[in-house]
N, C-alpha and C positions, 0 to 999 in steps of 0.2 A: 688222228681223229678219236675221240672218246668212245667207248662201247656204251650204248644204251640198252640198258636192261631193266626191266620193271622191278619193283621192289619185291614181288612175289617170286620172280625168277632169281633175284639176287639172293633171297633168304633160302631158296631151293640149292643154290650154289654153296652157301654156308653150311647148310644141313648136310649136303654131300661130302664136304671137307670133314666135318665132324664124324660122318659114319665111317669115313675111311681111316680114321685114327686107330693105330694098334689097340688091341683089347686091354693090356695092361694101363694105357692112359685114359681110354674111355671110362673103364670101371673105376679109375681114380678120381674122376670128376664128381666132385661132391659140393653141394650148395653154391653152384656157379651158373649163372644165366648168360647166354650169348645173344645180344641184341643187335639190330641193325638201326643206325640213325643215317639220315641223309648226309649232314654235315656236322663237323665238330662245333660245339658251342664254345663260348668264352670259358665256361667252366671246364670244359674237357682240356682246352689248351693249358689252363692253369694247372691243373690236375698232372697234366704231362710235362709241364714246365717248358711250354713252347711258346715263343712269341710269334714266330713266323714259321715258314716251312709247311711241309704236308704231313698231316696225321691221318693214318690209315686206320689205326685201332687203339684202343686203350683199355689196360686192365685196372680195374678198381676193386680192392679188397684185401683180405688177409691171406697172404701166400700160405700154402700147406705147411712149409718149413717154419712158419712163425705161429701157427695154431697150436694152443696148449690145451689141456684138459678142460679149461674153463670156457673153451670155445663151443658155444650152443646158443640156439635161439637168436640167431642174428640173421639179418637179412642176407640174401645170396650175394656172392661177389659177382661183379658184372664184367663181361668182355664185351666192349662196344666196337663194331667194325662200321666205318663210315663209308657208305656206298658211293656218294658223289666223288671223293678224292680217289677211291680205288677205281671207279669206271673212267674217270678222266686220264688216270695214268696208264690205262691199258689201251693197246692198239687193236685187240681182237679178244674174242671170247676165251681163247686158250690161255693168253697172257692173263686176262682178269682172273681165271680160275687159279692160276699160279700165284699171282698177287694175294689172292684171298687165302689161298693155303698157306703162303708165307706169314701173313698177318696173323692168321689164327694160330699157328704154331709159335709165332713170337709172343703173343699175348698169353698163350697156354704156358709157355716158359716162365713168364712171370707169375702166373698162378701156382706153378710147381716150385717157385722160389729162386729162379735163375735171374739174375740182375741183367741190366743193359751192358754192364761193364763185362760181366762173364760171357755174355753172347758175343761181344766184340772179341775177347780172347779166343772164343771157339771159332770165329769167322762165320757167325751166324747172324749177324745183325746187318 
C-alpha cells in the first residue's frame, strides 16, 4: 500500500535529506534548485530517455565537471523529485525516506558529473 504524504510533508522530507548531506557536498551546491512535482510529464520522460518504467527523479542542467569559465548568468540546474511514484513505491514512511534519500543522492551524482554508467559500475544505481 502506498504511503500518503502531503506535498508539504514530502517537501519537508526532501529538505531533511538535503540538510543531512555532508558539508563538503552541501557547500558545493551552486545554482541548483530541488523541486517536487506530483508526476513526471512527457517532457521529463523524454529528457530521461524513458518510454516506460518508473521515474523517481530527474537532473537537468550542466554538471559541475562540464562548467567552464564562461558558465554564468544561466538559470539554475533543476533536480526534480516525483512525489507520486516515490510514495507509491514505498510501503511505509521509513522506506519512503530511504527512497527519497537514494533518489536525491542519485540526481546529485549527476549534478557532480557522475553518469548512470559510472553509478552502475560503483553499484550505486
